[in-house]
C-alpha positions in Angstrom: 135.6 43.8 74.7 131.7 44.1 74.5 130.8 43.0 71.0 130.1 45.2 69.2 132.2 46.1 66.6 134.9 47.9 69.4 136.8 44.7 68.8 137.9 46.1 66.0 138.4 49.6 67.1 139.0 51.1 70.4 136.1 52.8 72.2 139.1 55.9 72.4 139.6 55.3 69.2 136.5 55.7 68.0 135.9 59.0 70.8 138.7 60.6 68.2 137.2 60.1 65.5 133.9 61.3 66.7 135.3 64.4 68.4 137.3 65.0 65.3 134.5 64.6 63.2 132.2 67.0 65.5 134.7 69.8 65.6 135.4 69.7 61.7 131.3 69.3 61.5 130.3 72.3 63.6 133.3 74.1 62.1 131.4 74.5 58.6 127.6 74.4 60.0 129.3 78.2 61.4 131.2 78.6 57.9 128.1 78.5 56.1 126.3 80.8 58.5 128.6 83.2 58.3 128.7 83.2 54.3 125.0 83.1 54.2 124.2 85.9 56.4 127.1 87.8 56.2 129.5 87.6 53.6 127.1 86.1 51.1 124.8 89.6 51.1 127.5 91.7 51.1 128.3 91.2 47.0 125.5 92.9 46.6 127.6 96.3 48.0 130.8 96.2 46.2 131.0 98.2 42.7 131.2 97.1 39.2 135.2 98.0 39.3 136.1 95.7 42.1 133.6 93.0 42.4 135.3 90.4 39.2 138.7 90.8 41.5 136.7 90.7 45.4 134.4 87.5 43.9 137.3 85.5 42.4 139.0 86.2 46.3 136.5 85.3 47.5 136.4 82.0 45.5 139.9 81.0 46.2 139.5 82.4 50.3 136.5 80.5 51.1 138.3 77.2 48.9 141.1 77.0 51.0 139.7 78.3 54.1 137.1 74.9 53.4 138.7 71.7 51.9 141.4 70.7 55.0 138.0 71.1 57.7 135.1 69.9 54.8 137.4 66.9 53.7 137.8 66.0 57.3 134.7 66.6 58.5 134.0 63.9 54.7 136.3 61.6 55.9 135.9 61.1 59.7 131.6 60.8 58.2 133.6 57.6 55.6 134.8 56.0 58.5 131.6 56.4 60.8 129.1 54.6 57.9 131.7 52.5 58.0 132.4 51.5 61.7 128.1 51.8 61.9 127.7 49.7 58.4 130.3 47.1 58.8 132.5 47.3 62.0 129.3 46.4 64.2 127.9 50.0 66.1 124.7 48.8 64.8 123.4 52.2 66.8 125.0 54.8 65.3 123.6 53.2 61.6 120.7 56.0 61.9 122.2 59.2 62.8 125.1 58.6 60.6 122.2 57.8 57.7 120.8 60.8 58.5 124.5 63.0 57.6 125.1 61.6 55.0 121.9 62.4 53.3 122.5 65.6 54.7 125.9 65.5 53.3 124.8 63.9 49.6 122.4 67.7 49.6 125.2 69.8 50.4 128.1 68.1 47.9 124.6 68.4 45.5 123.9 71.7 45.9 127.1 72.9 46.3 128.5 71.3 42.6 125.3 72.0 41.1 124.3 74.9 41.9 126.8 76.9 43.7 129.3 76.7 41.9 128.0 77.7 38.6 126.3 80.3 40.6 129.8 81.5 41.3 131.2 80.9 38.0 128.2 83.1 36.6 129.3 85.6 38.9 133.4 84.8 37.6 132.2 88.1 35.5 130.7 90.7 37.5 127.6 91.3 39.8 124.3 89.5 38.4 121.1 90.2 41.0 118.5 86.8 40.0 122.2 84.7 39.4 122.8 86.0 43.0 119.5 85.0 44.1 119.6 81.8 42.9 122.8 81.0 44.9 121.3 82.6 48.0 118.5 80.5 48.2 120.5 77.6 46.8 123.0 77.8 50.4 120.0 79.1 52.4 119.5 75.1 52.1 123.0 74.3 52.2 123.3 75.6 55.4 120.2 74.5 56.5 121.6 70.7 55.4 124.8 71.4 56.9 123.1 71.9 60.6 121.1 68.5 60.0 125.0 67.4 59.8 126.1 68.7 62.6 122.5 67.2 65.0 123.7 64.4 63.8 127.7 64.7 64.3 126.3 66.0 68.1 124.4 62.7 67.9 127.3 60.6 66.7 128.7 61.7 69.9 126.1 61.7 72.0 126.1 57.7 71.3 130.0 56.7 71.1 131.1 59.0 74.2 127.9 57.8 77.4 128.7 60.7 80.0 129.5 57.5 82.0 132.2 57.1 80.4 133.6 60.1 80.7 133.0 61.3 84.5 134.3 59.1 87.1 131.2 57.8 89.0 131.2 59.0 92.8 131.9 57.0 95.1 129.5 55.7 96.8 
């Protein structure tokens, strides 16, 4: 082993962890931008007779869709935090820390602005609430995009090209 924390966790396990992390994170990045650019703008197009049912279905379906990938992203982030700060992988500290701060932004915006906005929209469409939801979600989408960049950065750090591809014969 190399003395960089890999004695406790094998390189293959770390690589698998980072791949699962990057896949879950980029799923969430794609989902949040789809919601922001496609789904949320359509809220204003739903008629008042069907809006309440539409909003309830949106919350239920999106919640079910994001549960596993967001949980996976969070759990793998916690494992990477441990690896970077207690597991001896100092090379990961900056990328993991930036990603963790971006995740904190996502969680705060989700809990403080997005979820309450959906609650306010449960009784019917309100343009002012929808505007607040769109603004908060833009910040959340940007934070998730930072998460995606950090996840890719982490993969680049733990999966060096020469450890994946065979070296050419000389």
